[in-house]
C-alpha positions in Angstrom: 12.9 2.3 18.1 16.5 3.0 17.4 19.0 4.5 20.1 18.8 8.0 17.7 15.0 8.3 19.3 13.4 8.1 15.9 10.9 4.9 15.1 12.7 1.9 13.2 11.1 2.7 9.6 12.7 -1.2 8.1 9.7 -2.8 10.7 6.5 -2.8 9.8 4.4 -0.4 12.1 2.2 -2.0 14.5 -1.8 -2.5 13.8 -3.8 -1.4 17.6 -5.8 -4.8 17.3 -8.4 -4.8 20.7 -10.3 -7.5 20.9 -13.5 -6.5 22.6 -15.2 -9.8 23.4 -14.6 -13.6 24.8 -10.9 -14.9 25.5 -9.4 -15.9 22.7 -5.9 -17.5 23.7 -2.3 -16.7 21.4 -3.0 -18.9 18.9 -6.4 -17.5 17.9 -5.0 -13.8 18.1 -1.9 -14.7 16.4 -4.3 -16.6 13.7 -7.0 -12.9 13.5 -3.4 -11.1 13.2 -2.7 -13.1 9.9 -5.5 -12.6 8.3 -6.3 -8.9 9.0 -2.7 -8.9 7.5 -3.0 -10.7 4.0 -6.5 -8.7 3.7 -4.5 -5.2 3.9 -1.8 -6.3 1.6 -4.4 -7.4 -0.9 -6.4 -4.5 -0.5 -3.1 -1.9 -1.0 -1.6 -4.3 -3.8 -5.7 -3.8 -5.7 -5.6 -0.4 -5.2 -2.0 -0.3 -6.4 -3.1 -1.8 -9.8 -6.3 0.4 -10.7 -4.5 3.6 -10.0 -4.4 4.9 -13.5 -1.1 5.6 -15.6 -0.1 9.2 -15.9 -1.4 10.7 -18.5 0.9 11.5 -21.6 -0.2 14.1 -24.3 -0.4 13.7 -27.3 1.4 15.3 -30.0 -1.3 17.8 -31.4 -1.5 18.7 -27.5 2.6 19.3 -27.4 3.0 21.3 -30.6 -0.2 23.4 -29.8 1.3 24.6 -26.7 4.3 25.6 -28.0 2.6 27.5 -30.6 -0.1 29.3 -28.7 0.3 33.1 -27.8 -1.2 34.2 -24.6 -4.9 36.2 -25.1 -4.8 39.8 -23.8 -8.3 41.0 -23.1 -9.5 44.5 -23.5 -10.9 47.3 -25.4 -8.9 47.4 -29.2 -7.3 44.0 -28.8 -9.6 42.1 -30.8 -9.4 44.1 -33.4 -7.0 42.6 -36.1 -9.3 39.3 -35.7 -10.4 38.5 -39.2 -12.9 35.6 -38.3 
């Protein structure tokens, strides 16, 4: 935390890691942390790569939107229809 009371956004956030069995030493905990950090980073990159690109409307869709007018439902509004 910085002096302003807000969290420092330049540092990575802490992950709550709990060892529930055994008595690992500092080296083993460091190795586990490194492996998990790499796995999380790789998964995030895979997720970013598989996201579909934003859809761009085709030329037909863009011009059709300009020509189309609203449909007004109700009695008498379809009399001009010629089929």
